[in-house]
NURO-289449 format. One line per 3 residues: number of its first residue (from 0); their letters; for each residue x, y, z of C-alpha. Coordinates in nm, 3 decimals, decimal comma, padded with zeros to 5 digits. Example, Ala and Ser with C-alpha at 12.3 -4.5 7.8 and 13.67 -1.06 7.14 Angstrom:
0 = AS = 01,230 -00,450 00,780  01,367 -00,106 00,714
END
This chain:
0 = MAA = 09,896 13,429 00,459  10,232 13,384 00,224  10,453 13,480 00,490
3 = LRR = 10,308 13,279 00,727  10,326 12,978 00,520  10,696 13,041 00,449
6 = SAL = 10,729 13,098 00,828  10,564 12,737 00,880  10,788 12,597 00,625
9 = YTL = 11,126 12,737 00,821  11,014 12,604 01,134  10,887 12,265 01,026
12 = FGY = 11,207 12,234 00,821  11,442 12,305 01,131  11,229 12,123 01,399
15 = GTW = 11,189 11,812 01,155  11,541 11,805 01,103  11,656 11,858 01,464
18 = SAA = 11,371 11,581 01,556  11,470 11,315 01,306  11,839 11,355 01,443
21 = NFL = 11,721 11,309 01,788  11,531 11,032 01,660  11,796 10,855 01,495
24 = VFT = 12,011 10,902 01,827  11,817 10,674 02,004  11,783 10,425 01,719
27 = AIA = 12,160 10,449 01,707  12,152 10,362 02,105  11,908 10,057 02,022
30 = RFT = 12,084 09,903 01,743  12,441 09,937 01,889  12,379 09,898 02,282
33 = SPR = 12,164 09,702 02,503  11,789 09,732 02,605  11,894 09,858 02,907
36 = EAG = 12,113 10,144 02,790  11,834 10,253 02,572  11,638 10,245 02,884
39 = LYG = 11,867 10,421 03,073  11,865 10,733 02,809  11,498 10,691 02,813
42 = MAI = 11,516 10,783 03,168  11,758 11,070 03,114  11,484 11,230 02,900
45 = AIC = 11,245 11,175 03,155  11,450 11,334 03,451  11,596 11,613 03,263
48 = TPV = 11,316 11,742 03,055  11,081 11,854 03,287  11,338 12,031 03,480
51 = TDF = 11,464 12,233 03,164  11,106 12,299 03,041  11,019 12,434 03,398
54 = AQL = 11,297 12,646 03,374  11,255 12,792 03,028  10,925 12,953 03,165
57 = NLR = 10,812 12,973 02,798  10,951 13,275 02,806  10,985 13,246 02,400
60 = GIM = 10,625 13,243 02,394  10,554 13,521 02,595  10,809 13,721 02,408
63 = NTD = 10,678 13,646 02,064  10,328 13,740 02,178  10,458 14,032 02,340
66 = SAR = 10,299 14,293 02,066  10,304 14,576 02,332  10,661 14,521 02,395
69 = EFS = 10,629 14,503 02,764  10,965 14,357 02,868  11,307 14,449 02,716
72 = TNT = 11,514 14,186 02,541  11,755 14,180 02,811  11,510 14,111 03,082
75 = YLQ = 11,398 13,787 02,847  11,779 13,703 02,805  11,876 13,728 03,196
78 = LRQ = 11,593 13,569 03,341  11,653 13,234 03,102  12,003 13,250 03,235
81 = LSM = 11,902 13,263 03,569  11,685 12,984 03,530  11,925 12,777 03,354
84 = IIA = 12,193 12,770 03,611  11,917 12,651 03,878  11,834 12,400 03,620
87 = VIV = 12,198 12,271 03,628  12,188 12,254 04,005  11,835 12,039 04,011
90 = IAI = 11,947 11,799 03,778  12,281 11,734 03,960  12,084 11,685 04,256
93 = LAL = 11,824 11,416 04,068  12,117 11,267 03,922  12,366 11,247 04,233
96 = QRD = 12,037 11,108 04,451  11,922 10,831 04,212  11,993 10,475 04,343
99 = ATP = 12,248 10,418 04,015  12,602 10,356 03,924  12,830 10,664 03,881
102 = YDR = 12,799 10,586 03,487  12,420 10,631 03,530  12,457 10,948 03,688
105 = GCI = 12,706 11,085 03,431  12,477 11,014 03,135  12,178 11,181 03,309
108 = MLF = 12,402 11,506 03,392  12,529 11,530 03,052  12,206 11,488 02,887
111 = GLR = 12,092 11,775 03,092  12,380 11,976 02,989  12,276 11,952 02,637
114 = AVA = 11,917 12,051 02,717  12,041 12,358 02,911  12,226 12,459 02,596
117 = ESL = 11,961 12,415 02,384  11,743 12,579 02,616  11,994 12,898 02,602
120 = ADI = 11,972 12,888 02,258  11,622 12,869 02,228  11,555 13,232 02,360
123 = QYG = 11,826 13,345 02,093  11,590 13,194 01,831  11,285 13,416 02,007
126 = RLQ = 11,470 13,722 01,941  11,557 13,612 01,573  11,168 13,536 01,554
129 = QTS = 11,087 13,881 01,666  11,259 14,024 01,343  11,108 13,773 01,146
132 = RLD = 11,445 13,546 01,053  11,285 13,207 01,124  11,514 13,139 00,830
135 = IVS = 11,798 13,148 01,075  11,652 12,955 01,332  11,553 12,672 01,091
138 = ISM = 11,910 12,672 00,968  12,046 12,646 01,329  11,840 12,395 01,434
141 = AAK = 11,889 12,159 01,171  12,274 12,189 01,131  12,265 12,162 01,519
144 = GVA = 12,064 11,801 01,527  12,274 11,683 01,237  12,607 11,757 01,385
147 = ALF = 12,535 11,650 01,750  12,390 11,318 01,569  12,725 11,248 01,396
150 = GFA = 12,915 11,361 01,715  12,702 11,105 01,935  12,699 10,835 01,663
153 = AAL = 13,079 10,835 01,611  13,172 10,874 01,984  12,926 10,543 02,031
156 = LIT = 13,086 10,346 01,740  13,421 10,416 01,843  13,412 10,406 02,229
159 = GDL = 13,079 10,198 02,257  13,012 10,384 02,579  12,686 10,614 02,602
162 = MTA = 12,825 10,860 02,834  13,091 10,966 02,613  12,840 10,990 02,320
165 = CAA = 12,614 11,205 02,539  12,956 11,424 02,629  12,991 11,468 02,270
168 = ASA = 12,633 11,576 02,170  12,635 11,825 02,466  12,949 11,964 02,344
171 = TAF = 12,816 12,029 01,982  12,512 12,188 02,168  12,716 12,451 02,343
174 = LFL = 12,966 12,501 02,050  12,675 12,609 01,835  12,513 12,828 02,101
177 = FFF = 12,878 13,031 02,147  12,936 13,039 01,778  12,624 13,024 01,562
180 = DMP = 12,320 13,099 01,792  12,444 13,417 02,028  12,644 13,589 01,748
183 = LAE = 12,355 13,574 01,461  12,112 13,674 01,726  12,301 13,960 01,791
186 = KFG = 12,326 14,081 01,462  11,987 13,969 01,322  11,783 13,966 01,585
189 = TAR = 11,575 14,205 01,871  11,867 14,440 01,970  11,974 14,477 02,359
192 = NEP = 12,032 14,803 02,378  11,739 14,890 02,573  11,790 14,856 02,962
195 = SGN = 11,694 14,517 03,154  11,422 14,543 03,442  11,106 14,453 03,548
198 = LKS = 11,267 14,097 03,602  11,016 14,026 03,887  10,680 14,141 03,654
201 = LLL = 10,808 13,871 03,410  10,880 13,623 03,634  10,526 13,657 03,784
204 = LAA = 10,410 13,637 03,463  10,584 13,345 03,320  10,562 13,143 03,666
207 = PLG = 10,251 13,009 03,587  10,334 12,908 03,220  10,624 12,748 03,374
210 = VTI = 10,456 12,539 03,623  10,176 12,446 03,324  10,510 12,326 03,071
213 = FLT = 10,652 12,147 03,424  10,333 11,970 03,453  10,260 11,894 03,091
216 = SVN = 10,661 11,753 03,070  10,555 11,533 03,385  10,249 11,412 03,239
219 = SQI = 10,420 11,297 02,894  10,712 11,151 03,109  10,502 10,997 03,413
222 = GRY = 10,474 10,651 03,235  10,873 10,584 03,218  10,865 10,721 03,584
225 = MLD = 10,612 10,421 03,675  10,820 10,161 03,463  11,114 10,258 03,640
228 = SAS = 10,981 10,225 03,935  10,840 09,879 03,839  11,222 09,754 03,789
231 = VLA = 11,162 09,731 03,424  11,408 09,918 03,241  11,366 09,719 02,938
234 = EVA = 11,007 09,804 02,923  11,082 10,166 02,951  11,345 10,139 02,639
237 = AFT = 11,021 10,001 02,441  10,816 10,264 02,580  11,059 10,530 02,472
240 = AIN = 11,093 10,378 02,140  10,688 10,374 02,065  10,699 10,761 02,191
243 = YII = 10,978 10,875 01,940  10,681 10,849 01,644  10,489 11,077 01,893
246 = VIG = 10,793 11,273 01,890  10,796 11,316 01,506  10,446 11,437 01,489
249 = RTV = 10,509 11,666 01,781  10,751 11,842 01,536  10,493 11,901 01,301
252 = VIA = 10,249 12,019 01,578  10,516 12,275 01,758  10,616 12,392 01,393
255 = IGL = 10,255 12,517 01,346  10,147 12,621 01,686  10,521 12,863 01,727
258 = TVS = 10,423 12,998 01,380  10,062 13,078 01,438  10,118 13,204 01,801
261 = TPL = 10,228 13,549 01,709  09,954 13,607 01,422  09,734 13,475 01,696
264 = ADA = 09,822 13,710 01,942  09,840 14,005 01,707  09,466 13,897 01,641
267 = VNR = 09,352 13,931 01,984  09,550 14,274 02,054  09,377 14,417 01,713
270 = QDR = 09,031 14,261 01,827  09,041 14,101 01,508  08,758 13,843 01,534
273 = ATF = 08,817 13,700 01,159  09,191 13,661 01,172  09,173 13,480 01,536
276 = HAL = 08,895 13,226 01,417  09,039 13,151 01,084  09,365 13,051 01,258
279 = LRK = 09,195 12,876 01,559  09,037 12,683 01,287  09,346 12,569 01,121
282 = LGI = 09,486 12,463 01,449  09,177 12,256 01,525  09,199 12,088 01,182
285 = VGL = 09,554 11,993 01,277  09,466 11,887 01,603  09,129 11,653 01,458
288 = ASA = 09,364 11,520 01,214  09,668 11,410 01,484  09,407 11,259 01,698
291 = IGL = 09,267 11,018 01,456  09,567 10,990 01,204  09,847 10,938 01,438
294 = PLL = 09,690 10,591 01,616  09,590 10,480 01,281  09,929 10,518 01,158
297 = GLI = 10,035 10,330 01,400  09,797 10,027 01,356  09,897 10,003 01,003
300 = IGI = 10,289 10,064 01,035  10,366 10,067 01,391  10,519 09,699 01,396
303 = PFL = 10,730 09,692 01,091  10,871 10,010 01,178  10,982 09,937 01,520
306 = RIL = 11,102 09,615 01,373  11,349 09,776 01,116  11,466 10,067 01,322
309 = YGE = 11,522 09,938 01,644  11,530 09,553 01,598  11,301 09,283 01,741
312 = AYV = 11,365 09,333 02,157  11,158 09,673 02,074  10,846 09,544 01,906
315 = REQ = 10,531 09,518 02,098  10,166 09,416 02,045  09,969 09,615 01,768
318 = GLI = 09,703 09,717 02,003  09,956 09,863 02,251  10,124 10,100 01,983
321 = GLI = 09,781 10,207 01,861  09,675 10,297 02,231  10,019 10,492 02,275
324 = LLG = 09,983 10,667 01,945  09,619 10,746 02,076  09,751 10,931 02,389
327 = GGL = 09,997 11,128 02,172  09,750 11,230 01,907  09,503 11,365 02,185
330 = SFV = 09,818 11,575 02,397  09,875 11,749 02,023  09,497 11,894 02,052
333 = GIL = 09,591 12,010 02,408  09,953 12,202 02,263  09,770 12,358 01,985
336 = MGY = 09,523 12,530 02,227  09,794 12,590 02,456  09,914 12,857 02,191
339 = AMT = 09,599 12,999 02,174  09,518 12,995 02,539  09,853 13,174 02,593
342 = ALR = 09,778 13,428 02,264  09,450 13,508 02,504  09,649 13,534 02,815
345 = EIK = 09,454 13,254 02,984  09,762 13,143 03,166  09,670 13,086 03,498
348 = MQV = 09,368 12,857 03,425  09,654 12,631 03,236  09,774 12,545 03,624
351 = PLY = 09,428 12,384 03,749  09,396 12,224 03,378  09,753 12,038 03,380
354 = VAV = 09,744 11,934 03,738  09,402 11,776 03,695  09,588 11,601 03,375
357 = LIV = 09,836 11,456 03,592  09,606 11,369 03,870  09,423 11,157 03,646
360 = NVI = 09,738 11,011 03,511  09,882 10,922 03,802  09,581 10,785 03,964
363 = AGF = 09,494 10,545 03,658  09,882 10,464 03,624  09,913 10,329 03,947
366 = ALL = 09,589 10,158 03,928  09,629 09,984 03,649  10,037 09,942 03,692
369 = GWN = 09,984 09,605 03,852  09,769 09,419 03,594  10,004 09,516 03,317
372 = PIY = 10,291 09,773 03,358  10,286 09,904 02,981  09,950 09,872 02,906
375 = GVS = 09,848 10,017 03,221  10,053 10,371 03,195  09,935 10,359 02,806
378 = WAA = 09,573 10,378 02,931  09,617 10,639 03,173  09,824 10,861 02,963
381 = ALS = 09,532 10,841 02,662  09,281 10,921 02,945  09,458 11,206 03,092
384 = NLV = 09,532 11,328 02,739  09,145 11,305 02,672  09,094 11,522 02,957
387 = LAA = 09,354 11,749 02,850  09,201 11,784 02,499  08,866 11,839 02,615
390 = WSI = 08,919 12,113 02,894  09,156 12,289 02,673  08,909 12,319 02,426
393 = YIV = 08,677 12,447 02,652  08,940 12,730 02,787  08,973 12,866 02,460
396 = WRA = 08,620 12,881 02,369  08,532 13,074 02,688  08,800 13,297 02,680
399 = SNR = 08,761 13,390 02,318  08,396 13,483 02,376  08,526 13,695 02,663
402 = VNW = 08,736 13,954 02,423  08,579 14,273 02,303  08,598 14,194 01,965
405 = QAK = 08,586 14,459 01,705  08,236 14,495 01,520  08,431 14,494 01,162
408 = EVG = 08,586 14,143 01,081  08,911 14,253 00,911  09,021 13,893 00,813
411 = IP = 09,368 13,764 00,750  09,580 14,022 00,587
END
């Protein structure tokens, strides 16, 4: 358990610093530009993130739960590189077909390039995690986040130009990839001397997870799409600002999930019921605390938080803040159960789950959009994430009951 705690702390430090840096990037945009440019940045996130999330195919999750070493390191790397080439093309097409100025399109494409660089780094982190070098991963993420923040902020303050600032952040991500992440993964991560192969088999295994993550990502961004379609870019900025509180919480959730994913898969592979259920209980406690604590936190400090960090233009009603954060807290339950589902190799079932969640979000969102745009999309997100949380728990419960557990329960070593 000491090693597990140490890994969790490393992951939390890396993801926490990186997320805090991204949060401060948006704060700089809110403070030094207009709500329109903040809304544009929010739309860049909404357009590019689902594309790169899908292209990742959750290969790192599969790699870190591949206890039997079914696929070689080279196979994982090769598939990630191919998928990111496609992601760049798709982002460019989406940006160019958008009814926007060349400046807006440039911001979107440059944000997308940064996301691609970080996705390429992510698979290198998977190599390091397989050799238990999460310390290197955490240092890389923290340093990269801080460097990108300083580069972005400096460019924004000097030029006052969001596109130049996005270019600086993108360049920083690629420099870290080529001169830090790749060399250290070669030295301390899993070796690449085994032959590549089974690319098609890995793609077929990962494709449902890619679709699942894409649906998850679209579901989290659908509110911005709807607000953008209603031509209320200032509300996109406010919605993005409030959602950055969720991003902070998601950092902790992802750190815990990534840390526990490998031990969970090992427990399933060993048919060790005690270890699996002990880890699952921890995930459940974190999920319950998130679903209750996050909206309460928003009700207590939401308004002063938005006013101090972003300014009066981004402050909204206390009830709206609590509602948006309720949806975020419920989504954390689904994220945590997703790690358990992947460990149990319940991959295909995740696709209909997230299709249903997205359908609920879209129908509810469009039904309520005419009543009040930002309240409508917030109620829709909360309802769809409630469906996600409940159905995810059911899938994990059902799948764990199907495992042929050992009669003797070994427990956590």
